[in-house]
C-alpha positions as a printed NumPy array, in Angstrom:
array([[ 45.76 , -56.368, 199.008],
       [ 45.81 , -53.222, 199.415],
       [ 42.618, -52.561, 197.72 ],
       [ 41.071, -55.429, 199.734],
       [ 41.688, -53.672, 202.796],
       [ 40.246, -49.884, 201.294],
       [ 37.251, -50.8  , 200.381],
       [ 37.014, -53.051, 203.917],
       [ 37.981, -50.258, 206.122],
       [ 35.587, -48.288, 203.503],
       [ 32.375, -50.579, 204.171],
       [ 33.102, -50.387, 207.845],
       [ 33.673, -46.918, 208.511],
       [ 29.735, -46.948, 207.238],
       [ 30.   , -44.051, 204.469],
       [ 29.766, -44.854, 200.659],
       [ 28.163, -48.294, 200.734],
       [ 27.508, -47.058, 196.957],
       [ 30.979, -46.409, 196.382],
       [ 32.294, -49.653, 198.166],
       [ 30.078, -51.86 , 196.331],
       [ 31.039, -49.865, 192.777],
       [ 34.966, -50.101, 193.97 ],
       [ 34.237, -53.302, 194.303],
       [ 33.299, -54.909, 190.709],
       [ 29.664, -54.8  , 191.909],
       [ 26.413, -53.016, 190.07 ],
       [ 25.326, -50.68 , 191.856],
       [ 21.791, -52.807, 192.44 ],
       [ 23.347, -54.757, 194.638],
       [ 24.756, -51.904, 197.263],
       [ 22.323, -53.102, 200.451],
       [ 18.943, -51.237, 200.641],
       [ 18.598, -48.386, 202.85 ],
       [ 18.816, -48.496, 207.183],
       [ 18.087, -46.583, 209.846],
       [ 18.255, -46.427, 213.22 ],
       [ 16.713, -45.596, 216.444],
       [ 18.004, -45.173, 219.423],
       [ 16.218, -46.376, 222.862],
       [ 17.893, -44.338, 225.762],
       [ 16.   , -42.841, 228.808],
       [ 13.217, -45.475, 227.983],
       [ 12.348, -43.455, 225.297],
       [ 12.698, -44.171, 221.616],
       [ 14.465, -41.375, 219.238],
       [ 13.031, -40.548, 216.513],
       [  9.328, -41.258, 218.103],
       [  7.866, -41.019, 214.584],
       [  9.942, -42.194, 211.436],
       [  8.985, -42.057, 207.703],
       [ 11.07 , -44.501, 205.501],
       [ 11.102, -45.913, 202.234],
       [  9.794, -49.64 , 201.801],
       [ 13.15 , -52.19 , 201.984],
       [ 14.19 , -50.01 , 203.872],
       [ 16.013, -51.84 , 206.801],
       [ 15.212, -50.033, 210.534],
       [ 18.371, -51.313, 213.75 ],
       [ 16.695, -49.712, 217.267],
       [ 19.796, -49.584, 219.565],
       [ 19.088, -50.091, 223.308],
       [ 21.428, -47.724, 225.051],
       [ 19.586, -48.006, 228.534],
       [ 21.184, -49.658, 231.554],
       [ 17.552, -51.491, 231.536],
       [ 16.145, -53.745, 229.256],
       [ 13.872, -53.256, 226.55 ],
       [ 12.059, -55.175, 223.739],
       [ 11.107, -53.331, 220.628],
       [  7.319, -54.932, 219.753],
       [  5.177, -54.317, 216.647],
       [  1.687, -54.163, 218.374],
       [  0.007, -56.203, 215.13 ],
       [  2.145, -58.977, 216.494],
       [  4.917, -58.448, 212.688],
       [  7.966, -58.229, 214.574],
       [  9.344, -59.217, 218.575],
       [ 12.589, -58.428, 219.215],
       [ 14.256, -60.178, 222.706],
       [ 15.178, -58.148, 225.456],
       [ 17.686, -55.868, 224.317],
       [ 20.568, -55.088, 227.46 ],
       [ 22.441, -52.48 , 226.746],
       [ 24.358, -52.1  , 223.486],
       [ 22.121, -54.645, 222.249],
       [ 20.81 , -54.028, 218.929],
       [ 17.726, -55.512, 216.673],
       [ 16.923, -55.606, 213.35 ],
       [ 13.653, -55.697, 211.543],
       [ 13.283, -54.923, 206.95 ],
       [ 10.168, -53.106, 206.401],
       [  9.046, -54.262, 202.919],
       [  5.157, -53.659, 202.905],
       [  3.73 , -49.599, 202.566],
       [  1.886, -48.92 , 205.927],
       [  2.124, -47.453, 209.267],
       [  3.346, -49.599, 211.861],
       [  2.867, -48.97 , 215.69 ],
       [  6.34 , -50.054, 218.482],
       [  6.069, -50.115, 221.611],
       [  8.649, -51.95 , 224.449],
       [  7.153, -54.884, 225.98 ],
       [  8.8  , -54.254, 229.267],
       [  7.629, -50.177, 228.885],
       [  4.862, -50.511, 227.368],
       [  4.681, -46.641, 227.575],
       [  7.149, -46.347, 225.28 ],
       [  5.846, -45.626, 222.091],
       [  6.48 , -45.277, 218.657],
       [  5.416, -45.284, 214.949],
       [  7.653, -46.124, 212.481],
       [  5.651, -44.704, 208.299],
       [  6.489, -47.255, 204.708],
       [  5.967, -45.507, 202.018]])
């Protein structure tokens, strides 16, 4: 029981997912793919340019008091309206350059480069 609680706490802490998988007896290859976070605050994406490896999941988190919609200009992904503290995730499996903007405030722009 104590070991199980330790594993959960370690995973929930956000650090050491690879180690948590190894402690749990899972092979390292089954650990989650890398993740990146883009913060939406002051009507901006931060960072405005992000480079990630294929297989990375990007999470957008809205820290503004106004809703925002995360949209890809090529129509590959489109979030629902994100209220304050809401998140949206997309896994980038294919290399390329992805232009992102807010569907409500189109002047808010960002670029995700996937290698």
